[in-house]
Structure formats: structure tokens, C-alpha cells
C-alpha positions as CSV (number, residue, x, y, z in Angstrom):
1,M,-0.1,-0.5,0.0
2,N,1.6,3.0,-0.9
3,Y,1.9,6.4,1.5
4,F,-0.2,8.8,0.1
5,K,-3.1,5.9,0.5
6,R,-1.9,4.2,4.1
7,N,-2.7,8.0,5.1
8,F,-5.9,8.8,3.5
9,L,-7.2,5.9,4.7
10,F,-6.5,6.6,8.2
11,A,-7.1,10.4,8.3
12,S,-10.7,8.6,7.2
13,A,-11.2,6.3,10.2
14,V,-9.9,9.0,12.4
15,L,-12.9,11.4,11.1
16,F,-15.5,8.5,10.7
17,T,-14.4,7.6,14.7
18,A,-15.0,11.3,15.3
19,F,-18.3,11.6,13.6
20,A,-19.7,8.1,15.4
21,S,-18.0,9.4,19.2
22,A,-20.5,12.9,18.6
23,Q,-23.5,10.7,17.6
24,E,-23.1,8.6,20.0
25,N,-22.4,11.3,23.0
26,G,-25.8,12.6,21.6
27,E,-29.3,11.2,22.2
28,T,-32.6,12.2,20.8
29,F,-36.5,11.7,22.1
30,T,-39.7,11.4,20.7
31,T,-42.1,14.3,21.6
32,F,-45.9,14.5,21.2
33,K,-48.2,17.0,22.1
34,E,-50.9,17.4,24.5
35,G,-53.7,20.0,25.3
36,G,-50.8,22.6,24.4
37,H,-47.6,20.9,25.2
38,Y,-44.7,18.7,24.5
39,F,-43.8,15.9,25.9
40,I,-41.3,12.9,26.0
41,T,-41.1,9.5,27.3
42,A,-37.8,8.5,29.4
43,S,-37.7,6.6,33.1
44,I,-36.7,8.7,35.9
45,N,-34.0,7.1,37.6
46,G,-34.5,3.7,36.7
47,K,-37.9,3.7,37.1
48,P,-41.0,2.7,35.1
49,E,-41.2,5.3,31.7
50,T,-43.2,7.9,32.1
51,P,-44.3,11.0,29.8
52,I,-42.5,14.5,30.9
53,M,-43.4,17.5,30.5
54,L,-40.6,20.1,28.8
55,E,-40.7,23.4,29.5
56,S,-38.4,26.1,28.7
57,G,-39.9,28.5,31.1
58,T,-39.4,27.2,34.7
59,P,-37.3,27.6,37.3
60,A,-36.4,23.7,39.1
61,L,-37.7,20.1,38.0
62,F,-41.0,19.8,39.6
63,V,-42.7,16.9,40.8
64,D,-46.1,16.4,41.6
65,S,-45.8,14.8,45.7
66,A,-48.2,11.9,45.1
67,F,-46.7,11.1,42.0
68,A,-43.1,11.4,43.4
69,V,-44.3,8.8,46.3
70,S,-46.8,6.0,44.5
71,S,-43.5,6.1,41.8
72,G,-40.2,6.2,44.0
73,C,-39.5,8.4,41.1
74,V,-37.7,10.8,43.6
75,D,-36.8,10.0,46.7
76,I,-38.9,13.0,48.9
77,S,-36.7,12.1,52.2
78,D,-34.1,14.2,49.9
79,Y,-35.9,17.2,49.9
80,P,-36.1,19.3,52.7
81,P,-39.5,20.1,53.5
82,S,-40.7,24.1,52.7
83,K,-43.6,26.2,53.3
84,K,-43.0,28.1,49.8
85,N,-44.8,29.2,47.4
86,L,-43.9,29.2,44.2
87,S,-45.7,32.1,42.0
88,L,-44.7,31.8,38.0
89,N,-46.9,33.0,34.9
90,G,-49.8,34.0,36.9
91,V,-50.2,30.8,39.0
92,K,-49.5,30.0,42.3
93,F,-48.1,26.3,43.6
94,R,-47.3,25.2,46.3
95,I,-43.9,23.6,47.6
96,T,-43.9,20.8,49.7
97,N,-40.4,19.7,49.6
98,E,-37.5,21.8,47.4
99,G,-33.8,21.1,47.1
100,D,-31.2,20.6,44.1
101,G,-31.0,17.0,42.3
102,K,-29.4,14.8,40.2
103,V,-31.7,12.9,38.0
104,R,-31.2,10.5,35.0
105,I,-33.8,10.9,32.3
106,G,-31.8,9.2,29.4
107,K,-29.0,7.3,28.9
108,H,-26.7,9.9,29.3
109,T,-29.2,12.7,29.7
110,I,-29.3,14.4,33.1
111,F,-31.6,16.4,35.4
112,E,-29.2,18.6,37.3
113,G,-30.7,21.7,39.8
114,P,-33.4,22.5,41.6
115,V,-35.8,20.3,42.1
116,F,-39.2,21.5,43.5
117,I,-42.1,19.2,44.9
118,L,-45.5,20.4,44.9
119,A,-48.8,19.8,46.2
120,D,-51.5,18.7,44.2
121,Y,-49.9,19.6,40.4
122,E,-52.2,20.2,38.0
123,N,-50.0,18.3,35.0
124,P,-51.9,15.7,34.1
125,Y,-48.8,13.7,33.6
126,H,-46.8,15.0,37.3
127,V,-43.3,15.8,36.1
128,T,-42.3,19.1,33.9
129,V,-38.1,19.4,33.1
130,P,-36.6,22.6,32.5
131,I,-34.9,22.0,29.2
132,H,-31.5,24.6,29.9
133,L,-31.0,22.4,32.8
134,L,-30.7,19.2,31.0
135,H,-27.3,17.6,30.9
136,N,-25.2,16.2,28.8
137,E,-23.0,13.5,30.5
138,A,-20.8,11.6,27.9
139,D,-20.0,15.0,27.2
140,G,-18.7,16.3,30.0
141,G,-22.1,17.6,31.2
142,S,-22.8,20.0,28.4
143,R,-26.2,21.8,27.9
144,I,-26.8,21.8,23.6
145,V,-30.8,21.1,23.4
146,K,-32.0,20.9,20.0
147,V,-35.7,21.4,19.4
148,D,-37.4,20.8,16.2
149,L,-41.0,20.8,16.7
150,A,-41.6,20.1,12.8
151,D,-40.1,16.5,13.3
152,D,-40.9,15.9,16.8
153,R,-37.5,15.9,18.4
154,L,-36.1,16.9,21.4
155,Q,-31.8,16.3,21.2
156,M,-29.3,16.4,23.6
157,M,-26.0,17.7,21.1
158,S,-22.9,17.0,22.2
159,R,-20.1,19.9,21.6
160,A,-18.1,18.3,18.4
161,S,-22.2,17.3,17.2
162,L,-22.4,21.1,17.3
163,K,-19.1,22.3,15.4
164,E,-20.8,19.7,12.4
165,A,-23.8,21.0,12.7
166,G,-22.1,24.3,10.2
167,L,-23.2,27.5,13.0
168,K,-21.8,29.4,10.2
169,D,-24.7,29.2,8.4
170,L,-27.1,29.8,10.5
171,S,-27.7,32.9,12.3
172,S,-27.1,33.5,16.5
173,Y,-28.5,35.2,19.2
174,R,-27.7,36.0,22.3
175,I,-29.5,34.4,25.8
176,T,-29.5,36.4,28.7
177,Y,-29.8,34.5,32.2
178,K,-30.2,38.5,33.6
179,T,-33.9,37.2,34.0
180,Y,-36.8,36.1,36.9
181,M,-35.4,32.8,38.7
182,H,-32.5,33.1,35.7
183,M,-34.6,31.4,33.3
184,P,-32.9,31.7,30.0
185,A,-34.5,34.6,27.5
186,V,-33.3,35.4,23.8
187,K,-32.4,38.7,23.0
188,T,-33.3,40.7,20.3
189,L,-35.2,42.7,18.6
190,L,-39.5,42.6,18.0
191,K,-41.2,43.9,14.9
192,I,-44.5,44.6,14.5
193,E,-46.5,46.0,10.9
194,E,-49.7,46.9,12.2
195,G,-52.0,49.8,10.4
196,G,-49.5,50.1,7.6
197,K,-47.3,51.3,10.7
198,E,-44.2,49.0,12.1
199,R,-43.4,49.1,15.1
200,T,-40.4,47.9,17.6
201,L,-39.3,47.3,20.8
202,K,-36.2,45.6,21.7
203,G,-36.1,44.0,24.7
204,K,-35.3,39.8,26.0
205,Y,-37.8,37.4,25.2
206,Y,-37.9,34.2,26.9
207,I,-38.7,30.5,24.5
208,D,-41.7,29.8,25.9
209,L,-42.1,25.6,24.9
210,G,-46.1,26.2,27.0
211,N,-46.7,29.3,24.9
212,A,-49.4,28.2,21.3
213,E,-48.7,31.2,19.4
214,V,-46.0,33.0,17.9
215,L,-45.4,35.4,20.7
216,F,-47.2,37.2,23.3
217,L,-46.1,40.6,25.5
218,V,-45.6,40.9,29.6
219,E,-47.7,43.8,29.4
220,K,-47.0,44.7,33.1
221,N,-43.5,44.9,31.9
222,K,-42.5,48.5,32.4
223,N,-40.4,48.6,28.6
224,T,-43.7,46.5,27.1
225,A,-46.4,49.0,28.4
226,K,-43.9,51.9,27.4
227,F,-44.4,50.6,24.0
228,L,-47.8,49.3,24.4
229,E,-49.0,53.4,25.4
230,S,-46.3,54.9,22.6
231,N,-48.7,53.3,20.3
232,S,-52.3,53.8,21.6
233,D,-52.6,53.7,17.9
234,M,-52.7,50.1,17.8
235,S,-55.6,48.0,17.1
236,L,-56.1,45.7,20.4
237,H,-59.1,43.4,20.7
238,E,-59.8,41.6,23.4
239,A,-59.3,38.1,24.6
240,V,-62.5,36.5,25.7
241,A,-62.8,33.1,27.5
242,P,-66.3,31.3,27.0
243,N,-67.1,32.3,30.2
244,G,-67.3,36.5,28.8
245,Y,-64.4,36.8,31.5
246,V,-61.2,38.9,29.2
247,V,-58.5,36.8,29.9
248,G,-56.0,39.5,27.8
249,R,-55.8,40.8,24.8
250,Y,-54.4,40.3,21.5
251,I,-52.5,41.9,18.1
252,W,-54.0,40.6,15.0
253,A,-50.3,42.2,13.3
254,D,-50.1,41.8,9.7
255,K,-46.5,41.1,10.1
256,C,-44.8,40.1,13.0
257,T,-40.2,39.4,12.7
258,I,-38.8,38.6,15.9
259,C,-35.2,37.1,15.6
260,D,-35.2,38.4,12.1
261,M,-37.8,35.4,11.4
262,E,-41.2,37.0,9.5
263,F,-44.4,35.8,10.2
264,Q,-47.0,37.6,7.9
265,D,-50.7,37.7,9.4
266,A,-49.4,36.5,12.9
267,L,-51.6,36.5,16.6
268,I,-50.0,39.1,19.3
269,V,-51.1,37.7,22.8
270,V,-50.9,40.8,25.1
271,S,-51.4,39.1,28.7
272,P,-51.7,40.8,31.8
273,H,-51.3,38.1,34.1
274,F,-47.5,38.0,34.5
275,P,-45.8,40.0,37.3
276,P,-43.6,43.1,35.9
277,T,-40.7,41.6,36.6
278,Q,-40.7,39.1,33.9
279,P,-39.2,40.0,30.2
280,E,-40.8,42.0,27.9
281,G,-42.3,38.6,26.6
282,A,-41.9,34.7,25.0
283,I,-41.3,33.2,21.9
284,G,-43.9,30.2,21.6
285,L,-44.3,26.6,19.5
286,K,-45.4,28.4,16.0
287,F,-42.4,29.8,16.3
288,L,-40.5,26.4,16.8
289,K,-42.2,24.4,14.5
290,E,-41.4,26.5,12.0
291,H,-37.4,26.9,12.7
292,P,-35.8,23.8,14.6
293,A,-33.7,25.6,17.5
294,I,-29.7,24.9,19.1
295,M,-29.8,26.2,22.5
296,D,-26.5,25.8,23.2
297,F,-26.9,26.9,27.2
298,D,-23.5,27.2,28.1
299,K,-22.1,29.5,25.4
300,K,-25.3,31.3,26.2
301,R,-26.3,30.7,22.2
302,L,-29.2,30.5,19.8
303,Y,-28.9,29.6,16.7
304,L,-31.6,29.4,14.2
305,K,-31.6,28.7,10.3
């Protein structure tokens, strides 16, 4: 075998091994949607598989207290009793126990961070995991998550597979944790075209797996409040529940641009139920269905194609 052929085969073997290693160090979960939320089915701490709600707007792993006892997926005795209440997105939760924990969800995927045991948690599947606190144990604990809802996939990527993703062809945006309870938000510019006029609102926006629309705005946020006040000519419509109760308002935009991605005829919810400590708004599921997102929570970058 000549020198050049031998070295070519050696280099090819090294590249294949590196590619295989990058793939092996990742992990992909199939998602399913129910009731406006996305779930994966996985085993927690080696217990029988159970659906787990995926979230990005929660600060901890949420586990219903009765389910924790009946399933044994989390040992409540590991967590000190608590008398705290958590107010999140206008909903109050009573915490019975809390502490830090590590919970294995997949072969390589672990949750590592705060754990809240909740009384009478309304999630019908009893467990919610925040994706920004998922770690890839086979990749040094990295936190690189790809959300591809169009293909019903949640992928834990490795640092090597992120490099292979062709980042130069993707748009990049900064993620910040300078938010309520350090939940991740992307810093970007929002543009709303409505009634023949373009309006802009620069700020921080959660990536919210619980928001069904392209976007919602937090009415009580001081920057959002100023934006709405200075654009009083913008048409806001009342959102009315079946019982006649006004639950908020909405804008029917001719075009909405967020993270430089355009959406025609976009419904933007303006919610009065979120506290002023929340960011300007949140990007929702309709955005993520059209634009798979890679979130490098360690390097604080969001990548979009």
C-alpha cells in the first residue's frame, strides 16, 4: 500500500471515529403534543417510563408529591420540607419539599439543578423538566439542546456535533439569564407591522414551550407598557373566554418579525397576568415549529436556520 493511500485511509478512519463518537455522545427523544404542551416519554431514575412535560419557562424540575411517593421516581426524603409558594406565569404552586438534585432521564441525559416537590400539581403527567437544566453526561455535562418540533424531536447534542451543524450558516442570538429566577431568554428586536405602520420593541424574550402562538407580550413589563402606550393607535382586541371573562388582549399583526424570522398574519397575545418582573415577552410554539432551534445554554447562544 503506498504512502498516500495509507494516510488517506487513516485520516478517513479518524474522521469516521470522531463522527461516530459525536453521534454516540448525543441523545434524541421523540416528542408528542397534548393539551398545548410537548412531552417526552422517559424513565426517571430507572423507574418505569412516564411522560415528562418539556418546559423552558420554569426554574426547577417539578414533581407532583403524590406521584413522587407512588412511583418512587424521586425520593422526597432527599429534599427538606418547604412552606414556600411559587408564583409563576400568574399561577401559584405550593412547594412541599425542595432542594438540589440529579435525575437521570435518558442514557446520557441527566437533569441537574433545583427540584420542587409540588402539592396537587395540575400537570396530568406529574413531572415537568426545564430543558435549560438538562446535561449531557457523556459530553462533560454540556447543555446543548436542539428543539425540532416539526420532526417531533428533542435532541441532546454534543459539543462536537454542534460544530458539525454548520454554525456559519445559522443565525446566532445571545441568551441571557438576567431574568426572573434566572430562566433563559433571548435578546433580540421585535418588529410589528400593523395598520400600515412598523413598530419595534427591543428586549428579552423567553423561549416558551407552553405558549401556543408565535409570541406573547407581558403587559406589566415596564418596557412593554411604554411600547403599548406610545403605540396607542395599534389595534388591540379583547380575548374573551367562553364564560365571558376577558383574559387579555391580542394584536393581529400584518407581519411580526422576531429573531429576524418573519411571520405573516401573526396573532400576538398581550397578557395582563404576568408580573412586571418578567421579560418583555416570550417566543412560542408556532415559531419553533417553523424554525428548529439549537440552544447552547453553556455558551449562551441560540442558533436558528
